[in-house]
NUSEPA-854546 format. One record per residue (C-alpha): residue in one letter; x, y, z. Coordinates in steps of 0.05 Angstrom, whole numbers, plus 5000, padded with zeros to 4 digits. Each point is the difference from the previous one (the first is absolute). Layout:
N
aXYZ
...
This chain:
599
x500050034998
x503250634982
x499650545049
x494950524981
x502050704963
x502150525058
x494050434996
x501250725026
x494650464975
x493450165036
x493849804968
x492750105010
x493349724966
x492850045016
x496049325008
x493349635017
x498049245006
x500949494943
x493049794972
x498249275009
x499549604937
x492649904983
x497949225004
x497649744935
x492849754995
x498549265011
x499149574939
x501149264985
x505650074951
x506450514999
x498750644959
x500649864926
x499149264999
x494549844942
x498950724993
x499950134921
x499750775005
x500850255069
x497450735008
x504950574996
x502150305065
x496450635024
x505150574997
x502450195071
x496050545029
x503750695004
x498850365062
x499450755002
x505650385028
x499050215072
x496450695002
x504750195054
x506349844964
x505050554978
x499450234925
x506049734963
x502550514950
x504449874942
x506550404990
x499750464944
x502049694932
x504650394951
x496950154933
x502049504951
x502250244930
x498349654936
x505349524978
x503150164932
x497650684999
x505350324954
x496950364938
x504450054939
x498950624957
x498749954926
x498550484944
x497749474951
x492849985022
x495350554975
x494250355041
x495149514965
x504449375018
x500250235068
x492750035007
x499049314973
x504249745056
x495449685054
x500450355065
x503449535055
x495449745051
x501650275069
x504149575046
x496049525044
x500450205073
x496949595055
x495650385047
x503850125067
x494649565030
x502249414963
x507350055018
x501149485061
x504050235060
x506549585001
x499950065074
x493949605010
x500849354967
x497449305018
x494949494982
x496449815068
x497250415050
x504549975062
x494150085048
x496249434974
x506149535008
x501550255071
x505850464987
x497250665016
x498550634958
x507750134994
x504249355002
x506850354992
x497650665039
x505950475010
x505749484998
x506550194969
x499149754925
x507449984989
x500349525062
x494449564977
x502549954932
x506949755023
x496549495040
x496649764938
x505949924961
x503349645056
x494449475003
x502249344976
x494749564970
x495749535005
x498150135069
x499949465052
x492650015013
x494449954948
x495550465049
x505650505006
x500550024928
x492150124991
x500350575057
x506150394968
x497049944928
x493450345026
x503950555031
x504250124935
x493650004962
x495950435038
x497550694976
x503750565045
x503850634994
x507049914989
x504550155066
x504650605005
x507250034977
x499149594936
x498350164928
x492749725000
x500949664929
x506349655026
x496449795064
x494949654953
x505549684964
x503149725064
x493649725017
x499149674930
x507249704998
x499249725069
x493449674975
x503249724935
x506049695045
x494149705044
x496949704936
x494150485002
x499850214922
x492850174997
x500750415064
x506350374974
x496550084933
x494150385038
x504550475039
x503950174932
x493450154963
x498250455057
x505250544977
x499350404936
x505649864955
x501450754995
x502249945073
x504649444991
x507050085028
x505949524974
x498849535059
x492849974985
x501249844928
x504549445018
x495249685048
x494550094947
x504449604949
x500849475050
x492650015019
x497949904924
x504749404992
x498049675066
x492650084980
x501749724931
x496950614972
x504950314948
x494850534977
x500850315067
x507050204976
x497150484947
x497450535040
x506950095035
x503949984938
x502450714998
x501849955074
x504149414984
x505550414960
x503450185062
x499849365040
x498949394952
x502750214935
x502349284981
x493049714992
x497550644966
x500549724928
x496849355014
x494050375042
x499150444944
x499049404951
x495149635051
x496050635009
x499350104927
x498149284994
x495050055059
x497050644967
x498649704933
x506150274963
x502149394971
x505250264947
x502750485046
x500949445054
x503549514950
x504850574977
x501950195073
x501049295025
x504649864942
x504250645011
x500449785073
x502349344981
x505850294958
x501550615039
x497249875071
x504049855064
x495349415013
x500849354967
x499049265006
x493649775038
x498550715027
x498950284929
x496549364975
x495050075060
x498750704978
x499049774926
x494949485028
x496050575032
x500750414936
x496949354961
x494250015048
x497750664972
x495050064944
x502049904930
x507549955012
x500949334963
x506049865049
x501149315038
x506249965043
x502349345028
x502350045069
x505749515015
x502149955077
x505849564990
x506150365031
x496050505040
x502850005069
x495150455042
x493050244999
x500350795003
x493950435010
x500350164924
x500049324979
x494449765046
x495750604985
x500349904923
x499849295001
x493850005043
x497050574961
x499849544942
x497749375033
x506749665007
x502049635062
x507750005009
x503449325008
x499449665066
x507150075018
x499850784995
x493350065035
x502149545059
x506650385010
x496050644996
x499150445068
x493249895032
x497950684982
x500449754925
x496249425017
x494550455030
x500250474939
x498949344958
x493749825044
x496250604976
x502150034928
x493650104959
x501849624938
x502049345035
x495049435013
x498049795070
x504349364990
x506150454982
x499450455059
x498349505054
x506949805022
x501850755008
x493350155031
x501449535057
x506950365014
x496150654995
x494849795048
x505449805050
x503450644994
x493550385008
x499150294932
x493949604986
x494449855050
x497449355015
x493550154963
x504250144941
x503549354999
x493649605006
x497350394942
x506149804960
x498849275019
x493250064982
x501650254930
x505049364996
x494149565024
x495350244947
x505449964945
x501549285016
x496749394971
x495549655049
x503349354986
x506450305022
x498050385062
x500549415051
x506550085046
x501450744975
x501350535049
x493550344973
x495749395011
x503049945071
x498050745013
x492949874977
x499949415053
x502750485053
x493850424987
x494349544976
x501849335026
x494049645036
x503549805065
x504550475039
x505449495005
x500050014925
x501050764999
x505749955047
x503649404967
x499750414931
x503450615039
x504849525026
x502349864933
x500250684977
x504250185061
x504949494981
x501650374931
x507050294998
x505150065057
x502050694984
x497650505056
x496150444946
x497049344970
x497749825075
x497150695010
x496249984934
x497049305016
x497950285068
x496750654967
x496649554946
x495949605047
x498950595049
x492650084988
x498849274994
x503549915067
x495750555033
x493649554982
x502849415038
x495849865069
x505150005054
x501549295024
x506049735036
x499649314961
x503850384947
x506249975041
x506550164966
x495950414947
x497450485050
x505950454997
x500050014927
x492950144996
x500850615047
x506350214963
x496149984934
x494650425029
x504650525026
x503650004933
x493650254968
x498350485056
x494349575033
x501850105072
x493149995028
x499249304965
x506549785027
x498250265070
x494449535003
x505049405008
x501750295066
x495349525035
x502849354968
x507550095004
x500649765069
x497249364980
x505449824954
x503749315015
x507150274975
x503250525045
x503250284941
x494150114953
x496550345063
x506150485014
x500350194924
x492750134997
x499550365067
x505950464983
x496950174931
x493050145034
x503750435056
x504050414945
x494850064942
x493150025030
x496650365057
x497449365026
x499349875073
x506249545014
x504349865058
x505750524997
x502849865070
x507450035012
x499449245020
x497149824931
x505050354967
x505549715041
x497249334980
x500550214928
x506950175007
x502249395037
x497349534949
x502550414940
x505049604959
x501950514945
x506950164991
x502550585048
x492450015023
x498150424940
x492549825013
x500350245072
x503850664981
x494750174946
x494349825050
x502650425058
x501950554954
x493150014962
x495849975065
x504150575028
x499850414938
x492449874994
x498850225073
x496749315015
x505049945060
x502150525044
x507150325007
x501349565069
x498449374968
x503950184937
x505850185042
x499849395042
x499949544940
x505350374968
x504849985060
x498549245014
x500749744927
x505050564976
x495750164942
x503550654982
x494050444999
x503550605031
x505150174948
x500150684978
x502950404944
x498650624954
x494949614958
x496549785068
x498950705025
x497850294939
x494849464982
x497450015070
x499350784991
x496349904939
x495149555036
x499050445057
x498450634954
x495149584964
x503450004935
x498049444958
x503450104934
x506950105036
x498549395049
x498849484948
x506150274954
x504449975061
x497349315021
x501949754927
x506550315010
x501549665069
x497249314976
x504249944937
x502149244998
x499249404952
x496649605061
x496350235059
x504849635051
x505450464973
x496250615029
x502450185069
x494149965049
x501150695025
x498350284926
x493749554999
x497950305068
x501350734982
x497249924928
x493549735029
x499750515055
x500750584951
x495149754950
x494749865056
x501850675027
x498550354935
x493449664996
x501749424953
x497549485053
x497049514946
x506450014961
x504649895055
x495849425026
x500649634933
x507550174994
x501549695067
x495849334985
x502849904932
x507250085027
x498749455047
x496349554950
x506150034955
x504949725051
């Protein structure tokens, strides 16, 4: 575990509580199964701004001159000729009301998502931007990822001490590194191209490629002259093809092939996009042999034309690229499914989205080939006649993959199905997995109903695991006495008592045990909860001042590690304390339970 960066600036942001996810309506089958044409989702309701909020005023804009305004004088035209020249149309100017304020950009209402009216408030924007650049991805917790994404995507005014457009660019760039291509594209689209800075232009290019949308490069073509000059010729060719200018596109792509700095497969993929345009008459054959890496350019242009790179390149790609592929619009459900599981484990895709994808695979599979497939097992998990059959189907799905992200994806996949199982101690070793699955999908109330049967489990290890998950992830009435916790610690066989450290750190951070009990357990078992450094002091202050944006960002900074067991217990304790103090109670509980379930 690397030591977190030394944080030396003061910060401040405003906050409120994270909204609990709504439970899905009951049905016999998961959403999407056997649905031939599901109705489109209703657009999210946009809340009117608070009448008491301060008016946001845009800074005065300089007058923009007309490009190419040099007039060449000539005496070759007579007065009659001049009269016949059509009068040039006046330049089209957007009314001031149509120009968007670059200081207020976001795609979701922070109040509705429990982040307050001003998630970043008066925090130092330069400090927060530095934190975002320092953050390694992927994050060690699916729920931490979800909470941070919501904070980055919230519509709010830019903090002071930072260029507002660059502030949007920093948020979008972090989202891209987290695998959130769609979220990043929404932020980029919230800024007028005329306001783009060089940093914003670079992020816009990356966002277009990650979203498999080369057409999104066209509006920023003029801005690319300063920062992305190498790809200008190929961008011009692709944009001409996408605009229906077939002859111009063909000429430009050939000129780029002869003179451009980009050759090989990178040029061929651009030619493939050109060939997808109307009436171009071009057909490029993409040969992946000899290609050693999958860049954003190669991924974006390949996915935009419906190509799937070879498995050896996809399997070596970072998790963020797999998450991008999970949302690529031109790929089929079967092509996206392996990456969609990774995206779900990261937190990019919800459990419901993964179920919907499996339902598409189910509907597209011949009925004679369904038996034994994961899509069939998922259907049984929802619709089998006997509860034991449902749990047996879930057990098969839980066994899919040894990778931590794959295990998280399997738990999230069956979360809704698990929430419909009646609590019964006879399920034995499956009880902790059922509870973990419910919490992976945010069904904490359904998980809490199992508190009454956990004590009846025959195996003490199963009882301890189930009890610990309920104690951390739910508000159920379970035994939280010091004696019960000591019983868990004494029976803990995990390396270096990792589970015990996470349990006590979680209970203390969530305020489920008082400081006296936490101190007593910490001293008795040397759990290391009392360690302090610059990061612990600053994250604690963020929680005390109820600053949710800073709290979750600092929590992510302090919990950077590939595995939960490598995160110091003091960091878990301080991060959860800050999140709870900032009003993110639900998210803090989900993070704490997930950390324990992964060990």
